[in-house]
C-alpha positions as CSV (number, residue, x, y, z in Angstrom):
1,M,-19.6,17.8,-11.9
2,P,-18.6,20.3,-8.9
3,E,-14.8,21.4,-9.3
4,S,-14.3,20.2,-6.0
5,S,-15.3,16.7,-6.8
6,A,-13.3,16.3,-9.7
7,T,-10.1,14.5,-10.1
8,S,-7.1,15.5,-11.6
9,E,-5.3,13.9,-14.7
10,T,-3.5,10.9,-13.7
11,N,0.0,9.4,-14.8
12,T,1.4,7.9,-11.8
13,K,2.4,3.8,-11.8
14,I,0.0,2.6,-9.5
15,D,0.9,-0.7,-7.6
16,P,-1.1,-3.5,-9.1
17,H,-2.1,-5.2,-6.1
18,L,-4.0,-1.8,-5.1
19,Y,-6.5,-2.6,-7.9
20,L,-7.4,-5.9,-6.9
21,H,-7.6,-6.3,-3.1
22,P,-7.5,-9.9,-1.3
23,Q,-11.4,-9.3,-0.7
24,T,-11.9,-9.4,-4.8
25,L,-9.6,-11.4,-5.3
26,A,-11.1,-14.1,-2.9
27,R,-14.3,-13.8,-4.5
28,L,-13.5,-13.5,-8.0
29,S,-10.2,-16.4,-8.2
30,S,-12.2,-19.1,-8.7
31,M,-14.9,-18.7,-11.3
32,E,-15.2,-18.7,-14.8
33,L,-15.7,-16.3,-17.5
34,R,-17.7,-17.8,-20.1
35,A,-19.0,-15.7,-23.0
36,K,-22.7,-15.8,-24.0
37,M,-21.9,-16.0,-27.3
38,I,-19.2,-19.2,-27.7
39,V,-16.3,-17.9,-29.3
40,E,-14.0,-19.4,-31.7
41,G,-10.8,-20.8,-30.4
42,V,-7.0,-22.7,-31.5
43,M,-6.3,-23.9,-28.0
44,A,-7.7,-26.2,-25.6
45,G,-9.7,-24.6,-22.8
46,Q,-13.0,-25.1,-21.1
47,H,-15.3,-23.1,-23.0
48,R,-17.7,-25.0,-25.7
49,S,-17.8,-24.3,-29.1
50,P,-21.0,-24.7,-31.5
51,Y,-19.3,-26.3,-34.7
52,A,-20.4,-30.3,-34.8
53,G,-17.8,-32.3,-35.9
54,V,-15.0,-35.1,-34.6
55,S,-14.1,-33.2,-31.2
56,V,-13.3,-34.0,-27.9
57,E,-16.8,-34.6,-25.9
58,F,-20.1,-36.1,-27.0
59,A,-22.5,-33.6,-26.4
60,Q,-26.0,-35.1,-27.5
61,H,-28.4,-37.2,-30.5
62,R,-30.2,-35.7,-33.0
63,Q,-32.5,-37.0,-35.8
64,Y,-31.0,-37.5,-39.1
65,V,-31.6,-35.1,-41.8
66,A,-30.6,-35.4,-45.5
67,G,-27.4,-33.8,-46.2
68,D,-25.9,-34.5,-42.5
69,D,-22.5,-36.4,-42.5
70,I,-23.0,-40.1,-42.6
71,R,-20.3,-40.8,-40.7
72,H,-21.5,-39.1,-37.4
73,L,-24.6,-41.7,-37.7
74,D,-24.6,-43.5,-34.7
75,W,-25.2,-47.4,-35.5
76,K,-25.7,-48.9,-32.4
77,V,-28.9,-46.2,-31.8
78,Y,-30.0,-47.4,-35.3
79,A,-30.0,-51.3,-34.1
80,R,-31.9,-50.9,-30.8
81,T,-34.6,-47.9,-32.1
82,D,-34.6,-48.6,-35.8
83,K,-34.3,-44.5,-36.1
84,L,-31.0,-42.3,-37.4
85,M,-29.6,-40.5,-35.3
86,V,-26.4,-38.5,-35.9
87,K,-24.0,-37.6,-32.9
88,Q,-23.1,-34.1,-32.2
89,Y,-20.3,-32.8,-30.2
90,Q,-18.7,-30.0,-28.5
91,Q,-14.9,-28.6,-29.3
92,E,-13.1,-27.0,-26.2
93,T,-12.1,-23.9,-27.4
94,T,-10.1,-20.8,-25.6
95,L,-12.3,-17.6,-24.9
96,D,-10.3,-14.3,-26.5
97,L,-11.5,-11.4,-24.5
98,V,-10.7,-7.8,-25.2
99,I,-11.3,-5.2,-22.5
100,L,-11.9,-1.9,-23.9
101,V,-11.6,0.4,-21.1
102,D,-12.9,4.4,-21.4
103,S,-10.2,7.2,-20.7
104,S,-12.2,10.2,-21.4
105,G,-12.1,13.2,-19.3
106,S,-15.6,12.3,-17.4
107,M,-14.0,9.2,-16.3
108,K,-11.8,11.6,-13.8
109,F,-14.7,12.6,-11.9
110,G,-15.1,10.7,-8.3
111,S,-17.0,11.5,-5.1
112,R,-15.9,8.9,-3.1
113,L,-13.1,9.2,-0.8
114,F,-9.9,6.9,-2.1
115,S,-9.0,5.2,1.1
116,D,-13.1,4.4,1.3
117,A,-13.1,2.6,-2.0
118,S,-9.4,1.0,-2.7
119,G,-9.0,-1.0,0.6
120,S,-5.4,0.4,1.0
121,A,-4.4,2.9,3.8
122,S,-3.3,5.3,2.0
123,E,-5.8,8.5,2.3
124,T,-5.0,9.2,-0.9
125,A,-3.9,7.9,-4.5
126,P,-0.1,7.6,-5.2
127,D,-0.5,11.1,-7.0
128,G,-2.3,12.6,-4.7
129,R,-5.8,12.5,-5.4
130,P,-8.4,12.2,-2.6
131,N,-10.8,10.6,-4.3
132,W,-11.5,7.4,-5.8
133,S,-12.6,8.3,-9.6
134,K,-14.9,6.3,-12.4
135,F,-11.7,5.8,-14.1
136,D,-9.8,4.2,-10.9
137,H,-13.2,1.9,-10.7
138,A,-12.7,0.9,-14.5
139,T,-9.5,0.0,-13.7
140,A,-10.5,-2.2,-11.1
141,T,-13.0,-3.8,-13.2
142,A,-10.3,-4.7,-16.4
143,A,-7.6,-5.8,-14.0
144,A,-10.3,-8.0,-12.2
145,L,-11.5,-9.4,-15.3
146,A,-7.9,-9.7,-16.7
147,Y,-7.3,-11.7,-13.2
148,I,-9.7,-14.2,-14.3
149,T,-9.4,-14.9,-17.7
150,I,-5.9,-15.7,-17.2
151,H,-6.4,-17.7,-14.3
152,Q,-8.4,-19.7,-16.5
153,G,-6.1,-20.4,-19.2
154,D,-7.9,-17.8,-21.9
155,R,-6.1,-14.9,-23.4
156,V,-7.0,-11.5,-22.8
157,G,-6.4,-8.1,-24.5
158,L,-6.4,-4.2,-23.5
159,A,-7.7,-1.3,-25.0
160,V,-7.5,2.2,-23.8
161,Y,-9.6,4.5,-25.5
162,G,-10.6,8.6,-25.4
163,D,-11.6,10.1,-29.1
164,E,-9.8,7.2,-30.7
165,L,-8.2,4.0,-29.6
166,G,-5.1,4.6,-27.7
167,A,-2.5,2.0,-25.7
168,M,-3.5,-1.4,-26.2
169,V,-2.3,-5.0,-24.7
170,A,-1.6,-7.8,-27.3
171,R,-3.7,-10.9,-26.2
172,S,-2.5,-13.5,-24.3
173,A,-2.7,-15.9,-21.5
174,R,0.7,-15.1,-19.7
175,K,0.5,-14.4,-16.3
176,S,2.9,-11.6,-17.3
177,A,0.1,-9.8,-19.2
178,W,-1.9,-9.4,-16.2
179,K,0.9,-7.0,-15.2
180,Q,1.4,-5.3,-18.1
181,I,-2.3,-4.9,-18.4
182,V,-2.6,-2.7,-15.2
183,D,0.8,-0.9,-15.8
184,T,-0.7,0.5,-19.2
185,L,-4.0,1.2,-17.1
186,A,-2.0,3.0,-14.6
187,T,0.3,5.2,-16.9
188,N,-2.9,6.4,-19.4
189,P,-3.5,10.1,-19.3
190,I,-7.5,10.9,-18.7
191,D,-8.0,14.0,-20.5
192,Q,-9.9,13.3,-23.9
193,P,-13.3,13.4,-25.6
194,T,-15.3,10.8,-26.0
195,N,-16.2,9.0,-29.5
196,I,-17.1,5.2,-29.2
197,L,-18.0,4.7,-32.8
198,R,-14.6,5.6,-34.3
199,T,-13.3,3.5,-31.2
200,M,-15.3,0.1,-32.6
201,D,-13.9,1.2,-36.1
202,Q,-10.5,1.2,-35.2
203,I,-10.2,-2.1,-32.7
204,L,-12.6,-4.5,-35.2
205,A,-9.8,-3.3,-37.9
206,K,-7.1,-5.4,-35.3
207,V,-9.5,-8.4,-34.1
208,S,-9.9,-10.8,-37.1
209,N,-11.5,-13.4,-34.8
210,R,-14.6,-13.8,-33.0
211,C,-14.4,-12.1,-29.3
212,L,-16.0,-11.3,-26.3
213,L,-15.6,-7.4,-26.2
214,V,-16.3,-5.8,-23.0
215,I,-16.7,-1.6,-22.8
216,V,-15.9,-0.7,-19.3
217,S,-17.2,3.1,-19.7
218,D,-19.6,5.5,-18.4
219,F,-20.8,5.9,-21.7
220,F,-21.3,9.8,-21.5
221,D,-21.7,9.7,-25.6
222,D,-24.0,10.4,-28.2
223,P,-26.5,6.9,-28.0
224,E,-27.0,6.8,-31.5
225,N,-23.1,6.4,-31.9
226,I,-22.8,3.8,-29.0
227,K,-26.0,2.2,-30.9
228,A,-24.2,2.2,-34.1
229,A,-20.6,0.6,-32.2
230,F,-23.1,-2.3,-31.0
231,A,-24.1,-2.6,-34.3
232,K,-20.7,-2.9,-36.0
233,A,-19.8,-5.7,-33.0
234,K,-22.8,-7.2,-33.8
235,H,-22.3,-7.2,-37.4
236,R,-18.6,-8.9,-37.1
237,G,-20.0,-11.7,-34.9
238,H,-18.8,-10.7,-31.5
239,D,-20.1,-10.8,-27.9
240,L,-20.3,-7.8,-25.9
241,I,-20.6,-6.5,-22.2
242,A,-21.3,-3.0,-21.6
243,L,-20.3,-2.3,-17.8
244,Q,-21.2,1.5,-16.9
245,V,-19.3,2.7,-14.3
246,L,-21.4,5.7,-12.7
247,D,-20.5,7.7,-9.5
248,K,-23.0,7.6,-7.0
249,A,-23.1,11.5,-7.0
250,E,-24.4,10.9,-10.6
251,L,-26.8,8.6,-10.0
252,S,-28.6,10.8,-7.2
253,F,-27.0,14.0,-7.9
254,E,-27.3,14.9,-3.7
255,F,-26.0,18.3,-4.4
256,D,-27.8,21.4,-2.1
257,D,-25.7,24.5,-2.6
258,P,-25.2,26.5,-5.7
259,A,-21.9,25.7,-7.3
260,A,-19.9,25.8,-10.4
261,F,-19.7,22.7,-12.2
262,E,-16.9,21.8,-14.7
263,G,-17.2,20.6,-18.5
264,L,-14.6,17.6,-18.1
265,E,-14.6,17.4,-21.9
266,N,-13.7,20.7,-22.8
267,E,-17.0,22.1,-22.0
268,P,-17.6,25.5,-20.3
269,T,-17.7,25.5,-16.5
270,I,-21.5,26.9,-15.5
271,R,-22.7,28.0,-12.5
272,I,-26.2,26.3,-11.1
273,D,-28.4,25.7,-8.6
274,P,-28.3,21.9,-8.1
275,R,-32.1,21.9,-6.4
276,A,-33.5,23.5,-9.3
277,L,-32.5,21.3,-11.6
278,K,-32.5,17.9,-9.7
279,K,-35.8,16.5,-10.8
280,D,-34.8,17.0,-14.8
281,Y,-31.3,15.7,-14.3
282,L,-32.7,12.7,-12.6
283,E,-35.0,12.1,-15.7
284,A,-32.2,12.7,-18.1
285,I,-29.9,10.3,-16.2
286,N,-32.0,7.4,-15.8
287,G,-33.5,7.6,-19.5
288,H,-29.7,7.9,-20.6
289,I,-29.0,4.6,-18.5
290,D,-32.4,3.0,-20.0
291,L,-31.0,3.9,-23.6
292,I,-27.8,2.3,-23.2
293,S,-29.6,-0.9,-21.6
294,K,-32.2,-1.1,-24.3
295,N,-29.6,-0.8,-27.1
296,A,-27.2,-3.1,-26.0
297,R,-30.2,-5.8,-25.0
298,S,-32.0,-5.5,-28.9
299,F,-28.6,-7.0,-30.3
300,G,-28.5,-9.6,-27.6
301,F,-25.6,-8.0,-25.4
302,D,-25.7,-7.5,-21.2
303,H,-25.5,-3.9,-20.1
304,Q,-24.6,-3.8,-16.3
305,V,-24.4,-0.2,-14.0
306,V,-21.6,-0.6,-11.6
307,S,-21.5,2.2,-9.0
308,T,-18.0,3.0,-7.7
309,H,-19.6,3.3,-4.1
310,T,-20.1,-0.5,-4.2
311,W,-17.5,-3.3,-3.8
312,L,-16.0,-4.9,-7.1
313,G,-16.3,-8.0,-6.0
314,P,-19.8,-8.5,-5.6
315,T,-20.8,-6.8,-8.0
316,L,-18.5,-8.8,-10.8
317,A,-19.6,-11.7,-8.6
318,K,-23.3,-11.3,-8.7
319,F,-22.8,-10.1,-13.2
320,V,-20.8,-13.0,-14.1
321,A,-23.0,-15.8,-11.4
322,R,-26.0,-14.5,-14.1
323,R,-24.5,-14.7,-17.5
324,N,-23.1,-18.3,-16.2
325,A,-26.5,-19.8,-15.6
326,A,-27.6,-17.9,-18.8
327,S,-25.4,-19.7,-20.7
328,S,-25.9,-22.9,-19.3
329,M,-29.6,-22.9,-19.7
330,R,-29.1,-22.0,-23.3
331,T,-26.2,-25.3,-23.6
332,S,-28.9,-27.0,-22.1
333,S,-31.9,-26.5,-24.0
């Protein structure tokens, strides 16, 4: 990306409320973040577990088959219909959410003015940057998801990564965890290459129960490595959301004049005429996005492109509503 648009490393503490503008909170605070794959839990919450047995809420009947526990037979139904029917229950469990935020060098890029993106009166970020970076938007996204999760009484944890797992915040449902998550994001350096496959190995070694994993990244990595990381998460029984954060300039490539383009992950700086490359670039970036989406969907995961030039609230509201609708359809079928 052009040198004039790249942002500098972030190590300054940022007010947590900067990342959750009141308009965003108003849209998100009443939502429920439900996992598509219903996960295990140990505390009472509002997420349904698929495990049948003695539980808190009756769900439905189904026909008895050999091997079913006869303690769950509904004898009243048998008396009325002369059919053996088994009671099924839904157990209430909590959702464990683990958010993985990409802090690799490419996440420093940003072309949107900070004052326009943050909802803040300030013209620059606390560290003096004039532009809102992909990492800023990823942090806002992670903070919003953490806020939703804690608000509904579920546990959320954080992991920041580049070429390997970096800073972590242990999963917690305490309200104080939200401030800890934002502080961790706000003081994390953004200067490493990307290695999602190594990171997935490291995070899976630390997560024993099934969780909803949310990866917030530009996914500028080898597609085969990304696919392999998805496969490992699927093999361990996790659900996953891939939120691909991209800047408008990366999606449209509206550069007209020859300029020096600086590699943000140790690549060399090259001078090019963007007009001569625009067609091939757009084919390449759109092909990469489509491949990430295809790989996610092949494992039953969700993929969503998140533009840094759109308000966070509407983007997350639309996405979570779609997942909740799909979850409700699966539950009723």
